[in-house]
C-alpha positions as CSV (number, residue, x, y, z in Angstrom):
1,M,-25.5,-98.5,-50.4
2,K,-26.5,-100.6,-47.2
3,E,-25.7,-99.1,-44.3
4,M,-23.3,-101.4,-42.2
5,V,-24.4,-102.2,-39.3
6,C,-23.0,-103.9,-35.5
7,P,-23.7,-107.7,-36.0
8,S,-24.9,-108.2,-32.0
9,C,-26.9,-105.1,-31.7
10,G,-28.1,-103.5,-34.9
11,A,-26.4,-100.3,-34.4
12,P,-25.2,-98.5,-37.4
13,L,-21.5,-99.2,-37.4
14,A,-21.2,-95.1,-38.7
15,L,-22.4,-94.2,-35.0
16,Y,-21.1,-96.3,-32.6
17,A,-18.4,-97.9,-33.6
18,R,-14.9,-96.4,-32.7
19,R,-11.8,-97.4,-31.6
20,D,-10.3,-98.8,-28.7
21,V,-6.3,-97.8,-27.2
22,N,-5.1,-101.0,-28.8
23,G,-7.0,-100.1,-32.4
24,N,-9.8,-102.5,-32.4
25,L,-12.9,-101.6,-33.8
26,V,-15.4,-101.7,-31.3
27,C,-19.5,-101.4,-30.7
28,T,-19.5,-98.5,-28.0
29,R,-23.3,-99.8,-28.1
30,C,-23.3,-103.4,-27.2
31,G,-19.0,-103.6,-26.3
32,L,-18.4,-106.2,-29.6
33,V,-15.3,-105.8,-30.9
34,I,-16.1,-105.8,-34.5
35,S,-12.8,-105.9,-35.9
36,E,-8.9,-106.5,-34.4
37,A,-6.5,-104.3,-35.0
38,D,-3.6,-105.6,-37.6
39,F,-0.8,-103.4,-35.9
40,D,0.8,-103.5,-32.4
41,L,0.5,-99.9,-30.7
42,G,2.2,-101.8,-27.2
43,P,5.4,-102.9,-26.1
44,E,5.7,-106.6,-25.6
45,W,5.8,-106.2,-21.8
46,R,3.6,-105.1,-18.9
47,S,3.9,-102.4,-16.1
48,F,1.7,-102.0,-12.8
49,T,3.6,-98.7,-11.7
50,P,5.0,-95.7,-13.4
51,E,8.0,-96.4,-11.9
52,D,8.4,-99.9,-13.9
53,R,6.8,-98.0,-17.3
54,V,10.6,-95.5,-16.8
55,R,12.6,-98.4,-16.3
56,R,11.7,-101.0,-18.7
57,S,10.6,-98.0,-21.5
58,R,13.3,-97.9,-24.5
59,V,13.1,-94.8,-25.1
60,G,14.0,-92.0,-22.5
61,S,13.9,-88.6,-21.9
62,P,16.2,-86.1,-24.1
63,M,20.3,-85.7,-23.4
64,T,20.4,-83.3,-20.7
65,S,23.6,-81.1,-19.2
66,L,21.9,-81.1,-15.7
67,V,22.7,-85.0,-14.9
68,H,26.2,-86.3,-15.0
69,D,26.1,-88.8,-17.8
70,Y,23.7,-86.9,-20.2
71,G,20.8,-89.0,-19.2
72,L,22.1,-91.7,-21.2
73,T,21.5,-94.0,-18.0
74,T,20.6,-97.2,-17.7
75,Y,19.2,-99.8,-15.3
76,I,19.2,-103.2,-14.8
77,Y,16.0,-104.4,-13.7
78,T,16.2,-106.2,-9.8
79,R,13.0,-107.7,-8.5
80,S,14.3,-110.9,-9.4
81,K,15.5,-112.4,-6.1
82,D,18.6,-114.7,-8.4
83,P,21.8,-112.5,-6.3
84,R,23.5,-112.7,-9.5
85,Q,21.2,-110.0,-11.6
86,R,21.2,-108.3,-7.8
87,K,25.2,-107.9,-7.7
88,L,25.5,-107.4,-11.2
89,A,22.8,-104.4,-10.4
90,A,24.7,-103.1,-7.6
91,L,28.3,-103.1,-9.1
92,Q,26.4,-100.9,-12.3
93,A,25.3,-98.3,-10.0
94,R,28.4,-98.1,-8.8
95,L,30.7,-97.8,-12.0
96,R,27.3,-95.0,-13.0
97,T,28.6,-93.2,-10.3
98,Y,32.3,-93.7,-10.1
99,K,34.3,-90.6,-9.8
100,N,31.7,-88.6,-10.5
101,Q,30.7,-87.7,-7.1
102,K,31.5,-83.8,-6.8
103,L,30.1,-83.5,-10.6
104,I,26.9,-85.1,-9.4
105,S,26.9,-82.7,-5.9
106,V,27.0,-79.9,-8.2
107,L,24.7,-80.8,-11.0
108,Q,22.5,-81.4,-7.9
109,D,23.0,-78.2,-6.4
110,A,22.5,-76.5,-10.1
111,N,19.3,-77.9,-10.6
112,R,17.8,-76.7,-7.2
113,V,18.8,-73.2,-8.3
114,A,17.1,-73.9,-11.4
115,R,14.1,-75.0,-9.9
116,R,13.9,-72.2,-7.5
117,L,14.3,-69.1,-10.0
118,N,12.0,-71.3,-12.4
119,L,14.1,-71.3,-15.5
120,P,12.9,-72.5,-18.4
121,P,14.2,-75.6,-20.4
122,S,16.0,-73.6,-22.7
123,A,17.3,-71.6,-19.9
124,A,18.0,-74.5,-17.5
125,E,19.9,-76.4,-20.4
126,T,22.3,-73.5,-21.2
127,Y,22.7,-72.6,-17.4
128,G,23.3,-76.5,-17.3
129,K,26.7,-76.2,-20.2
130,I,27.7,-73.1,-18.4
131,V,27.8,-75.5,-14.7
132,R,29.8,-78.3,-16.5
133,K,32.8,-75.5,-17.7
134,L,32.6,-74.4,-15.0
135,Y,33.7,-77.9,-13.0
136,E,36.0,-78.7,-16.0
137,E,37.8,-75.4,-15.6
138,K,37.8,-76.2,-11.5
139,M,36.6,-73.1,-10.6
140,I,34.1,-74.1,-8.1
141,K,35.5,-74.3,-4.8
142,K,33.0,-75.3,-1.5
143,N,33.3,-71.9,-0.6
144,N,32.4,-70.2,-4.1
145,V,29.7,-73.5,-5.0
146,N,26.3,-70.7,-4.6
147,E,27.5,-67.1,-5.8
148,Y,29.3,-69.3,-9.0
149,L,26.2,-71.4,-9.4
150,A,24.1,-67.5,-9.4
151,A,25.8,-66.0,-11.7
152,A,25.7,-69.2,-13.7
153,A,22.3,-68.8,-13.7
154,L,22.1,-65.2,-14.3
155,I,24.2,-65.2,-17.6
156,A,22.1,-68.2,-18.3
157,A,18.6,-66.6,-18.6
158,R,20.3,-63.3,-20.0
159,L,21.6,-65.8,-23.1
160,E,18.2,-67.2,-23.5
161,R,16.1,-63.9,-22.8
162,H,14.2,-64.8,-20.0
163,P,13.0,-61.7,-18.2
164,L,15.5,-62.5,-14.6
165,S,16.2,-59.7,-12.6
166,V,19.6,-59.1,-10.0
167,N,17.0,-58.5,-7.0
168,D,15.2,-62.2,-7.9
169,V,18.9,-63.9,-8.0
170,I,20.3,-62.4,-4.7
171,N,16.9,-62.5,-3.1
172,V,16.0,-66.4,-4.1
173,L,19.6,-67.8,-3.3
174,G,20.4,-65.1,-0.8
175,V,23.9,-64.2,-1.8
176,K,25.3,-60.8,-1.5
177,R,25.2,-58.8,-4.5
178,Q,29.1,-57.7,-4.3
179,Q,29.8,-61.7,-4.9
180,L,27.5,-62.1,-7.6
181,W,28.9,-59.7,-9.5
182,R,32.7,-60.7,-9.0
183,A,31.3,-64.3,-10.0
184,Y,29.7,-63.2,-12.9
185,N,32.7,-61.2,-14.7
186,S,34.8,-64.0,-13.6
187,I,32.5,-66.5,-15.6
188,L,32.9,-64.1,-18.7
189,K,36.4,-63.5,-18.6
190,K,37.9,-67.8,-17.8
191,L,34.8,-69.3,-20.3
192,R,34.9,-66.4,-22.8
193,V,31.5,-66.6,-22.8
194,R,29.6,-63.8,-24.7
195,S,28.3,-60.9,-23.0
196,A,24.3,-60.7,-23.0
197,A,22.5,-57.7,-22.9
198,P,20.3,-57.4,-19.6
199,P,16.9,-58.0,-20.3
200,K,14.6,-54.8,-22.1
201,P,11.8,-53.7,-19.4
202,H,8.8,-54.9,-22.0
203,N,10.3,-58.4,-21.2
204,F,9.3,-57.9,-17.4
205,I,5.9,-57.0,-18.3
206,P,3.8,-60.1,-18.5
207,K,5.2,-61.1,-15.3
208,I,4.4,-58.0,-13.5
209,A,0.4,-57.7,-14.9
210,S,0.1,-61.6,-14.2
211,R,1.3,-61.0,-10.5
212,L,-0.7,-58.2,-10.5
213,G,-4.0,-59.7,-11.8
214,L,-4.1,-57.3,-14.8
215,G,-5.8,-58.3,-18.1
216,G,-4.3,-58.4,-21.7
217,E,-5.4,-54.5,-22.3
218,V,-3.4,-53.1,-18.9
219,E,-0.5,-55.8,-20.4
220,T,-0.5,-54.8,-24.2
221,L,-0.1,-50.8,-23.4
222,A,2.5,-50.9,-20.8
223,L,4.7,-53.0,-23.9
224,R,3.5,-50.1,-25.9
225,F,5.0,-47.5,-23.3
226,A,8.2,-49.8,-21.9
227,T,8.9,-50.2,-26.0
228,L,9.4,-46.8,-26.7
229,L,10.9,-45.9,-23.7
230,V,13.8,-48.3,-25.2
231,R,13.4,-47.2,-28.6
232,T,14.2,-43.3,-27.2
233,G,17.0,-43.8,-25.0
234,L,14.9,-43.1,-21.4
235,A,15.5,-47.0,-20.0
236,Q,19.5,-46.7,-20.8
237,G,21.0,-47.1,-17.5
238,K,18.4,-47.9,-15.5
239,P,17.2,-50.5,-13.8
240,P,14.3,-52.5,-16.0
241,E,12.0,-53.6,-13.6
242,P,10.7,-50.7,-12.3
243,L,10.2,-49.2,-16.0
244,A,8.6,-52.4,-16.3
245,G,6.4,-51.1,-13.4
246,A,5.9,-47.4,-14.3
247,A,4.6,-48.8,-16.9
248,I,2.0,-50.8,-15.7
249,Y,1.1,-48.4,-13.0
250,L,0.3,-45.7,-16.0
251,S,-1.3,-48.3,-18.3
252,S,-3.5,-49.2,-14.9
253,I,-4.6,-45.7,-14.6
254,L,-5.5,-44.8,-17.9
255,L,-7.7,-48.1,-18.5
256,D,-9.6,-47.6,-15.1
257,K,-7.9,-50.6,-13.6
258,K,-5.5,-49.1,-11.3
259,R,-3.1,-50.5,-8.6
260,N,-1.3,-48.3,-6.5
261,Q,2.7,-47.7,-6.6
262,Q,3.2,-49.4,-3.1
263,E,1.1,-52.9,-5.2
264,I,3.9,-52.8,-8.2
265,A,7.0,-51.5,-6.3
266,R,6.6,-55.0,-4.1
267,V,6.1,-57.1,-7.0
268,V,9.1,-55.2,-8.8
269,N,11.2,-55.4,-5.0
270,A,11.7,-51.4,-5.4
271,T,10.1,-48.6,-3.4
272,D,7.0,-46.5,-4.8
273,A,9.5,-43.7,-5.0
274,T,11.8,-45.6,-7.8
275,I,8.2,-46.3,-9.2
276,R,7.1,-42.8,-9.2
277,N,10.0,-41.7,-10.5
278,R,9.8,-43.5,-13.5
279,Y,6.6,-42.5,-13.9
280,R,7.8,-39.4,-14.4
281,D,10.2,-40.3,-17.2
282,I,7.1,-41.3,-18.7
283,V,4.8,-38.8,-18.3
284,D,6.9,-35.6,-18.6
285,N,8.8,-37.4,-21.9
286,F,5.6,-38.6,-24.0
287,Y,2.4,-36.9,-25.3
288,I,-0.7,-39.1,-24.2
289,E,-3.6,-38.8,-25.8
290,V,-6.8,-40.3,-23.5
291,R,-9.8,-40.1,-26.4
292,L,-13.2,-40.2,-23.7
């Protein structure tokens, strides 16, 4: 069987022929276009900036509850000097936000809270739905917007099993604990949201291990300790983060990658005495055998 070669440079096509971004078959040795693509891989319009590409694209981002119109906004391209087109674009912009200024303001605050708490997309979407319900029920006022947004974020994180602690919410958003729990219970009662169980100690293990710079071996052993604490009921009624910190502390000792109690206490936002007490919960109730 005769080997196919490039008509220009004679290079074997099996080695040097590649398709470019437009689908054309090109010889990478001399640059000759051997055959053009018989299909269109791009739009019929041109864009020179990322903003142009977003505005001209006919495929938008997925619907989201964190935008007042669920992300279904359309734009009129206004670079033209035609005054009628500019007037139409301004009218369309006003209609897009007409009677929605308060909802837009609330959702802007909600987006800011979601970013500061590093909520994943699933938790952020659930958070947006809860905030919308609060707005529709007229529960969000000027004097309570912070605590309701904080409580809604905590509920959304628990519904989506994201390890977000109460201390994280209080420290990042600066709300008082009493106000947070008052808003939390009010949301559960008014919106009839099912109360999600608080996160378990093993949910916090990866985050704590990552912040302490510990590897997978310590994380795996700590997960075993945290799981045993939950199964035996020793974790009941105790904050999950200090328990996870104690499991990390013991695992780091056993694997000769020790982190002291003060380091772990800073990461989990607790005192070193709390880490020490939770550490005793593990060593006093489990038989740990170390094989040298």
